[in-house]
C-alpha positions in Angstrom: 15.4 27.0 -17.1 15.6 28.3 -13.5 12.8 27.2 -11.2 10.7 30.3 -10.2 10.5 31.0 -6.5 6.9 31.5 -5.1 6.1 32.9 -1.7 2.8 32.5 0.1 1.9 33.7 3.6 3.6 30.7 5.2 5.6 29.0 2.5 8.4 29.2 0.0 8.1 27.1 -3.1 11.6 26.8 -4.8 13.7 24.5 -6.8 15.0 21.4 -5.3 18.7 21.3 -4.2 21.1 18.4 -3.6 21.0 19.2 0.1 17.2 18.5 0.1 17.9 14.8 -0.6 18.0 13.5 3.0 14.7 15.3 3.8 13.1 14.1 0.6 14.2 10.5 1.3 12.8 10.8 4.8 9.4 12.2 3.6 9.0 9.6 0.8 10.3 6.9 3.1 7.6 7.6 5.7 4.8 4.9 5.5 2.3 7.5 6.7 3.2 9.7 3.7 3.6 7.0 1.0 0.4 5.1 2.1 -1.6 6.8 -0.7 1.2 7.4 -3.1 2.5 4.1 -4.4 1.4 2.2 -1.3 4.9 1.7 0.1 7.8 3.8 1.3 10.3 4.8 -1.4 13.9 3.6 -1.3 16.8 6.0 -1.3 17.4 5.0 -4.9 13.8 5.8 -5.9 14.1 9.1 -4.1 17.3 10.0 -5.9 15.6 9.3 -9.2 12.7 11.4 -8.2 15.0 14.4 -7.3 16.6 14.1 -10.7 13.2 13.9 -12.5 12.1 17.0 -10.7 15.1 18.9 -12.1 14.6 17.5 -15.6 10.9 18.5 -15.9 11.9 22.2 -15.5 14.7 21.9 -18.0 12.7 20.1 -20.7 9.1 21.1 -20.2 9.2 24.5 -18.5 7.2 23.3 -15.5 7.8 20.9 -12.7 7.7 20.3 -9.0 8.8 22.8 -6.3 10.4 22.0 -3.0 8.1 23.3 -0.2 9.5 24.8 3.0 8.2 27.0 5.7 8.8 30.7 5.1 10.6 31.3 8.3 12.4 28.0 8.8 14.8 26.2 6.4 14.2 22.6 5.4 12.1 20.7 3.0 8.6 19.8 4.1 7.2 18.5 0.8 6.9 18.7 -3.0 4.2 20.3 -5.1 3.9 20.9 -8.8 3.3 19.4 -12.2 4.8 16.6 -14.2 4.4 14.5 -17.3 4.9 11.0 -16.0 3.9 9.2 -19.3 1.5 7.1 -17.3 -0.1 4.1 -18.9 -3.7 4.9 -17.8 -7.0 5.0 -19.7 -8.2 7.5 -20.5 -4.7 8.8 -21.1 -3.3 11.9 -19.5 -1.3 12.7 -22.7 -0.5 16.4 -22.9 -2.0 17.2 -19.6 0.4 18.5 -16.9 -0.4 16.3 -13.9 -0.6 18.1 -10.6 0.7 16.4 -7.4 1.6 17.2 -3.8 3.3 15.3 -1.0 4.0 16.8 2.4 5.7 15.6 5.5 3.5 14.5 8.4 4.5 17.7 10.3 2.6 19.6 7.6 -0.5 17.4 7.5 -3.8 18.9 8.6 -2.6 22.5 8.6 -3.8 23.7 5.3 -0.3 23.6 3.8 -1.3 21.4 0.8 -4.1 23.8 -0.2 -1.9 26.8 0.2 1.0 25.3 -1.8 -1.3 23.8 -4.6 -3.1 27.1 -5.0 0.2 28.9 -5.4 1.4 26.3 -8.0 -1.8 26.6 -9.9 -1.7 30.4 -9.9 1.8 30.1 -11.4 0.6 27.6 -14.0 -2.4 29.7 -14.9 -0.2 32.8 -15.3 2.4 31.0 -17.5 0.2 28.5 -19.4 -3.2 30.1 -19.4 -6.0 27.9 -20.6 -4.1 24.6 -20.1 -6.2 22.0 -18.4 -4.3 20.1 -15.7 -5.1 16.7 -14.2 -4.4 14.8 -11.0 -5.0 11.2 -10.0 -6.0 10.3 -6.4 -6.9 7.0 -4.8 -10.5 6.9 -3.7 -9.4 6.3 0.0 -7.3 9.4 0.1 -10.0 11.7 1.5 -7.5 14.5 2.5 -6.1 14.8 -1.1 -9.5 14.6 -2.6 -10.6 17.5 -0.4 -7.5 19.5 -1.4 -8.1 18.9 -5.1 -11.7 20.1 -4.8 -10.8 23.2 -2.8 -8.4 24.3 -5.6 -10.8 23.7 -8.4 -10.3 20.1 -9.6 -13.4 18.1 -10.5 -13.9 14.4 -10.9 -13.5 13.4 -14.5 -13.6 9.6 -14.4 -12.5 6.5 -12.5 -9.6 4.5 -13.9 -7.4 1.4 -13.2 -3.8 2.3 -12.6 -1.3 -0.4 -11.9 -4.0 -2.7 -10.5 -5.6 -0.1 -8.3 -8.7 2.2 -8.7 -7.9 5.9 -9.0 -10.0 9.0 -9.6 -8.9 11.2 -12.4 -9.6 14.9 -11.8 -9.4 17.8 -14.2 -9.1 21.6 -13.7 -9.6 24.3 -16.3 -6.8 26.8 -16.7 -7.4 30.5 -16.0 -8.3 31.5 -19.5 -11.1 29.2 -20.4 -9.5 25.7 -20.6 -11.6 22.7 -21.4 -12.9 19.7 -19.5 -12.6 17.7 -22.7 -8.8 17.6 -22.7 
């Protein structure tokens, strides 16, 4: 399956490309970015595996993560989308597409995450209707919690994930959905 291209006022969401790898590794290797996502910078090897997982999600599940770039300037500034990570977490996220977003520090504090996540959710609603999606965020990540709430996610529960406390959020799809998913 080809990755759909989405345009917003300022952004293009598109499929990842091999040439995105250096920028992806720089973003995920930045301690300021990875602080709330895994707690440590990703290695080049981990970033390569991430890039391949992004492509595989679209191929196998019909949804995935988009590369985010400025509309009028080339170059990756982040990732946004949905995945099935098969996380070992309770309550489980089984069957729920898990939303996520990571942006370079140049995009922080500019409303880019909200704009990109809203576009991704609109696409998900259009193509998957009433599907409930989830996201998990550490309680100290105030910026991502604000983004999640702005786009319609609501706190569902608190969980332990890999020895850390996280908040699970849920969002109903466009055609009804269910908070009980």
